[in-house]
C-alpha positions as CSV (number, residue, x, y, z in Angstrom):
1,X,-0.1,-10.6,-18.4
2,X,0.3,-7.8,-21.4
3,X,3.2,-5.1,-21.5
4,X,2.8,-1.9,-23.6
5,X,5.3,0.7,-23.7
6,X,4.6,1.9,-19.9
7,X,1.6,0.1,-19.9
8,X,1.0,-3.3,-17.9
9,X,-2.4,-4.7,-17.7
10,X,-3.3,-7.8,-15.7
11,X,-6.5,-9.8,-16.3
12,X,-8.4,-12.6,-14.4
13,X,-6.8,-16.0,-15.4
14,X,-3.6,-14.5,-16.7
15,X,-0.8,-17.1,-16.2
16,X,1.5,-15.4,-14.0
17,X,2.2,-16.8,-10.4
18,X,2.3,-15.3,-6.9
19,X,6.0,-15.0,-6.8
20,X,6.5,-13.9,-10.4
21,X,3.8,-10.9,-9.6
22,X,5.7,-9.6,-6.5
23,X,9.1,-10.2,-8.5
24,X,7.6,-7.8,-11.1
25,X,6.8,-5.1,-8.9
26,X,10.0,-5.2,-7.5
27,X,11.5,-4.8,-11.1
28,X,9.2,-1.7,-11.3
29,X,11.0,-0.1,-7.9
30,X,7.6,-0.6,-6.2
31,X,8.0,0.0,-2.4
32,X,6.9,-3.2,-0.8
33,X,5.2,-1.5,2.6
34,X,4.8,-4.7,5.1
35,X,0.9,-3.5,6.1
36,X,-1.0,-1.4,3.7
37,X,-1.2,0.6,0.5
38,X,0.0,4.0,1.5
39,X,1.0,5.8,-2.1
40,X,0.8,5.1,-5.7
41,X,4.2,3.0,-6.5
42,X,3.9,0.6,-3.4
43,X,2.4,-3.0,-2.5
44,X,1.6,-4.7,0.3
45,X,1.7,-8.4,0.7
46,X,-0.9,-10.0,3.3
47,X,-0.5,-14.1,3.3
48,X,-1.8,-14.9,0.1
49,X,-3.4,-11.4,-1.0
50,X,-1.4,-8.7,-2.6
51,X,-2.2,-5.1,-2.7
52,X,-1.0,-2.5,-5.2
53,X,-1.1,1.1,-5.9
54,X,-0.4,1.9,-9.6
55,X,1.3,5.1,-10.3
56,X,-1.2,5.8,-13.0
57,X,-4.6,5.8,-10.4
58,X,-5.4,8.1,-8.4
59,X,-6.9,5.5,-5.5
60,X,-4.7,1.8,-5.0
């Protein structure tokens, strides 16, 4: 994970755990929606899958 000012870039093979990623989204005040990602700044955890919608993107 590379953090530069207000941007974080996640890349395949990055050494971040499942729990660390969830904790990171919580630290950024992302909303944890239980079933689906519905708006920017939200994420959903479904089993081992974490879906998220970045504030900077038009689509999740």
